[in-house]
N, C-alpha and C positions, 0 to 999 in steps of 0.2 A: 369445104374449110374450116378447120378449128379456130375458136378465136381466144385470145391472150385476156389477161386480167390481173390486176394486182393482186396478190393474194396476202402479204404481208410487206412491211416496212420495217427500217430500223436506221438509227445512227448512232454517231458517238463524235463527242469534242474530247480531245486531252484535256486535262486538270488543269494545266500552266496558263493562265490569261496574261496575253502582253498589253497593256493597257497604252492609252496615248500618250499619258504621262510617264509610262516607260520609255516609249521612242523619243521621248523628246531628251532623254539623256543619252540616247545614241545616236540622234540624226538631228539637223535643224530643221525641227518641225514644233507644234505646239496643236495641243488638244482643238483649240476652236476651228483652225486650219482646216485640219484631218475630218472633223465632222460635219462643216459646212460643205467639205468638196466631196465626201466620201458618204457621210452618215455611219460612219464606224469609229467606235467608243474604245472596242476591244477584238481580240482574235486570240485563238488557243495554240498554243506550240505546243508540240510533241516532246516527251520526255528525251533526253539523251539515251536509254536504253529502249523505246519504242521507234519501231518503223511502220511504213504503210499497210503492211498488213495484220498488224495488232489492234489498229485502229479500225480498217475492215473487218476484222473477228467479231469485236464487239457490235458492229451494226448487224451484222451478217444473223448473227444468234437471237439477236431482238426480230431480226426480219422474221425468221423461221421459227420463232414462237409464234408470233402473230399469224401467221400462216396456218399454223399446227402441224408444222411437219419437220421431221429430225433430217441432219445433214445427208444420212442414207439416202432420203427421196429424191435428192437434187442429180438432176441429168446433166445440167452443164454450169459452168463456172465463167461469167462473164467481167471482168477486170476494168473498169474505163480508170488509167492514170496515168500522169506525167512523170511522178515522181514514184516509179518502183522501188522494192527493195534493191535491186542490182537489175544487172542487164538480163541475166538469166540465171538461173529458170526465172520464169514469169511470176509474178506474183499471184497469178491465179493459181498456180501451182501448189506454191508456197500456202496459199490458203486453203485450198482442198486439203493439205496433209493437217492441216491446224484445226480443222472442223472436222475431221475423221471421215471423209466423204468415201464412196466407191472410186474406181478409177474413172472417173466421168471425165470429159474432155473440159479442158480449160484453156482459156486466152485471157491476153491483155487487148486493150485495144486501147489507141492514143489519138484523140483527137481534141485533147486540152479540154475547155470551159464546157466545150460541147460533148466530152466522152460520155455522159450518162444518157443522153439522150439518144447519141448513134449506139450506145450497146444496149438499152432497151428495143430500138429498132430491127437489130440484127436477131434479138430475144425473140420479139414477135415474130420473124419468119419461120425460127424454128418451131413455136408452136404452132403457129398456120398451119405449115407443113404436116405437121403429125408427128415430126422425128420426136421432140421430147415433150413432156410435159411440165415439170417443174426446174425453173432457170432460177438462178442468183445471180443477179445484175448489181454490181458493187461499184460505186465511185467514191474512192479515198486517196486523198494528197499527204503529203507532209513537207509542204512548200517552205518550209523555214529553213528546211536543208539547202536550198538553192535561190535564197533570197541575199541582196547583199545589202544589209543592216547601217549603210552609209549612203546608199540611193534612195532618195525621199519619194520619189516618184513611183518606184513599187514594195519598199519594204512596210508601208504605212497602209497599204493594201491586202495584202495575202495572211491567211493560217492555215491552220491544218486540221482535217476531220473527215470524215466519212459518213457516206450513206448509204442505206441498202435496199431494193426491192426483190421481193420472189415474184415473179412472174410466172403464173401457172394456164393450165389449159381450164376454160370457162365450161361449166357443164350448161347443158340445154336452158334450164331454167335459171340461169346466174347470167342477169344483165348487164354485168360489168363488163366491158371491152376497152382494147385499145382498137381506137376507129381508124386515126392513119398516122403518116410521119412523113415529113419533108426537108429532106438534109441538104446541106449545100459545102462547098469550100470555095475560096478564092484565093488560088495560093499567089496570085501576083500581088497580093497583099502581105505575103505571108511576113516580111522583115519588122511588122507592127509588135510583132507579140516573138521574142528567141530567147534560147538558151545554145549559145553559139558551140561551146567545149562538151568534149565527152563522146560526140559522135565518131564517123569517120572521115569528116570535114576537118575537124579539129580535135582528135583522140586527146587523151587524157597526157600531160605532161607539163613539164615546170614551166614552158612560156606560158599553156593555159591557164596556169594557176597565177601568173605575174601580171596576164592581160587582164585577169577578172573574168575569161570566157566560160568559166563555170556558174554563172550567176543570171539569173534571168533578165531581161531588158526589153523595157516596152515602150511606146511613142503615146502615151496617154492621150495627147490630145486628139490627135488622127483616131486613135482605138474608139474613142467615145462616139465621133460621127458616123462609122462605120457599124459598131455596136447598134445604136437605135435602129440604122437604116434595116439590118440585116433583122433584128427583133421583131420587127414591125411587118416585115415583107414577109417572114414565115410564119409567123402567128395570122396574119390577115388569109395568107395560103391555105392553112390547117383549117379556118372557120368556112371560107369559102368551099371548099372542097367539100362539105358536107350540109350548105345551104343554108349555114346559121349566122349569128351576126354577137356582136359583145353583150348583146341582151340575155341570148340564149346560153351564156358562159357562167358558172357559178364561181370559176377561180380561174389566175392566170398566175403560174407558179413559172417565176422566170431566172433565171442564173443571176445569182445575187453577186453582183459585179461591183457595184457603185451605185449608191440612191438616187442621183442624177440621172444617170443612164434608166434606173427603174421608174423614174417619175417621166421621164421623157417618151418611154416605150409607154407610160401609162395614158400620156396625153394623147401620143398619135394614134392609138386604138379607141381613144374616146370613151375608155373604161374607168368606172367609178374605183376610188380607192379601197372602197369595202370589199373589193373582189380581186385585188392583190396580195398575196402572202408575201411579205417582206421580213426578214430577220436578219438583216447583215449587222446592225448595229453592235452586236454582242459575238459575230463569229469571223465577219470581214470575209472577203473573197477565197475559198476553199475550192476554187476551179470545177472540177467534175463532181465534187460532193455536195455541191451548195444546191442542186433542184431535190437531192431525195434527202437531205438534210431537214430541207424548207417543207418538204411535203411529209415526211414522218412527225415532223414537230406540229404541222398543222392536223394531222391525222389524231395523235395523241392528245391535243388540245381540246379535240371537238370541234373543230372550225371544217375541214372534209370530212365529210357525210357520203358513205353509200349510196350509189346514186348519181352523186352529184358530177357535173362534166368539167372537166379539167384540163389546160392547157398548159403545157410543159415548153418553153422556148428557152433558146443557150445559143450564145457565141463564143470562140475562144481563138487561139490562137491558130494559124492554118493559112486566111478565116475562115474557120468553120463555123458554121450556123445549122439551126434543125429547130423545128417545134414536133411534138407529138400530144395528139388531142385524143382524152380519154373518157371512158364513162369508169367511175372508181364504184 
């Protein structure tokens, strides 16, 4: 059986910053209230002419450059997003065209904020079976297009961004590897984070617009409880699967949803803060993009180094959750 490893990473945030001071002009909130509850001071917002695949393109080209590959070397694209450019064709196919790839397979994957961990797991299976050698895995979102900026429970949290991994087949002398993944979904909790309009239940209509069904909604207090529970559970399972403890771990890169959630997970795992990558302050929650973005920034900043043991963990609408442990 072949082994997968992270050959390259990339990330991108749009230029425009939406600060807490800017939000004070849009909704009943203030900077200190947002920072205390979320740890977020600003988030980035795509320009009017930018779509999700534009953000993904920038992250992908960085990841390919780091991996020493060209777009023509790719065998597959997996695109994790809940904000595709359009319903069809898929964002993966649009990105394939923008990158100038061969006519390789490409598909979108929807698991909300857990999407990137799900997508990495799928890529790992293709590598392990020997079907493909180089796979581009994208997490990208333009969440600002589904935000109601009169709803302070949601609009203070979310931003736009993209992250990318090139996942490749490891050579025999390469000790980097994906060790295991652990995925979950709890559909009975699906009403905690929803986007009701636009699908077959509520197709786009004047009623959908009038009732605001085209905006994301969430139940923040209930989400917090389940988020901490699921993140701790899947993280502990990943470590236990290999007889490891948090002492063996070099880094936890968890979904950047809320500073309070991250701190509660850190406490639940009894993990020292210096082993946790946190960059939510200036980017907010970018859903499927948070983990690859945080990972890439830590790699380029010299924090995450080759040979180190990394645990990725996420939760999202569904309620989905998952962890993946790898040797970088």
